[in-house]
N, C-alpha and C positions, 0 to 999 in steps of 0.2 A: 597212446603213452608207456612207450615201455624204455626202464634205465639197467643198464649192465656196469660189467667189468669183467673185462679181458685180462688174463693173468699169460702172457707168452711162455713160465715157465713152462706149463703146461700146454703144450698148441691144439688135442687135440683136444681137450677142455673148451678151450677160445671156439671153436669149429663147432663143436656138436652146440654151445651155447647158441652162436647163429644162424646152425640150423635149426633151431628151436623156435627161436623168434621168427625165422619167414615161414617153415611149416604153417606156425600160428597163423600169422599175418592173413599168408593165405588162405588158412580154410575158414577164418570171420569173413576175408573178404571186404578190409576196412582200410582205409590209409592211414597209416599210422608214421607217430617220432619215434628215435631209437636214440638215444640221449645215452651217452657211454665215455668212462676213461679208456678206452681202447687200448694202450699206451702202445702205439700204433699212432704215424703222421695220419693225416688226412692222406696226402702220396701216396702211401702203404698200404691206406684201406682202403683205394682205387685200384693200385695194381692186382689188390686180393682178388679186384672183382666183387665184394660185401656190395658196392653199393649196387650196381646194377640186378645182381640178388635180392637184393628187398625193395628192387623196381622204385628207385629213387634218387633222393642226388646225396651229396656231405654238403655239410651250411657248418659252417666254422663262425665260434662267435666274436662280435667284432667290439669294440669299445665307444664312449659312449657319442665319438665324431662320425661314429659307422664304417671305421678302417678295420678289416680284420684283425685280431690277435695277433701278436706278435709268440704268444703264449698263454697255455691255459696249465702249462706246471712249472715249474723255477726249481731248479737243484742248483747245487755247486758246480757240476759236471755239463748241466748244460737245461737250456728253456725251448718247452717244446709244444708244440699246438695236439694235443691227443686226450682233450673232451673237450666234441663236438656231440653234430647230431648228424645220422642218417635220417632225413624225410621223406617221403612218399610222394611222388612225382605230382598227384592233385592238390598236396597239400602246397606245393611249393611258392613264391611269393605270399602266402599265410604266416609266413613262421618268423617269428625274429629270434637271434639265442646275441643278448647282449652279456660280458663277460661280465664279471662280481669282485672286484681286485682287493676289495675290502672286506676278508670274512675271516673266523676267528680258526677253519683249520689250511693250513699246507703243507705240502709246500702247491695244492691245486688253486684254482678258483672256481670262486659258483657260478653257474652261469643261468640267466633270468630270462624264460622263453614263453615269446606271448605268442600266440593263438588269433590272427584275427580274421576268421572263418567261419558260416552259416554251418554254424554243428548240426544244426538244425539235418540240414539236408543232408549232412553227410552222414547222421549214424543213424536216418533215418532206412539205408540201403543194410536187406538181412540176408545170409546166407541163405538160400532155398535147397539146398541140398545135404546130406539126403533128410535132415528136414530144416525150416526155418527157426532163425532164433526167436525165442519171446518179444515179445513189441515189449520193451521197461515200461514206456510210457501211459500201457495199459495194462500191466502189472500195479504200478501205481497207482490208479483208478482203482484195481482192483481191491485192494486194501494186502495183498500179499508184501510181506514184512521182504526187503530187495535188501540188506543187508548184506544178508548172509544166506540168502537162499542156496537151499539145496536140490538141485533137478535130480530127477533120476537117468541115471544112465545111459538106458535106453533113448532118451530121448532126443540125445545126441551124438548115438552112436560111439560113447566117447566117457569115459570120467566125467563126474557132474564137474558144474561150471559154478562159480562164487560170482554173482554179481549185486552191480550196484546204480546204484543210476543217480548221475547230472543232474541235480533241478534247471532246467534251461528256463526260466522267466519271462527272456526278450528271445525273441529271436534273430539278432543278429549279436553280439554283444563279444566284448577282446575278453580273455581267458589269458592270464598267468599262472604260470609256474616258474616254480626255482626249484634246481638240481644240484648239490653238491658234492 
């Protein structure tokens, strides 16, 4: 799950952010969900080729009846959908996004994201080159603290990683994440 904000007053910075997200996603080899205030409509993001580069599809929030939201940001000049997600192809059909209009911030709505997938099977895949990522379940059994583990740079052929473990008590479960 990645959260981002794109500001088109500096298009080069926005392009750098999406490139970094895509490179990280490819390096890790995991499906992902990029939820963002894109400050562009889904159509504009699709025309820019970001969904294809992300290897996913655009998913817009729906209302309580399952209908696509008409807007996620409302101001006096215009109301449009600019808060949505890019969802990796393997996760399509397992992710739902519901717009939350009654939130204390304005002019945006909140997004409630539900992931209904067998996460253990999804997170079990590992990058094999140059070195595999550590098995978080084995690390948890070993007693090594996982909240802010510092790993040697040569272990991953790059900067150290900050790892955290999501405890999965049942193989299949619904996970919900709220984003504002």
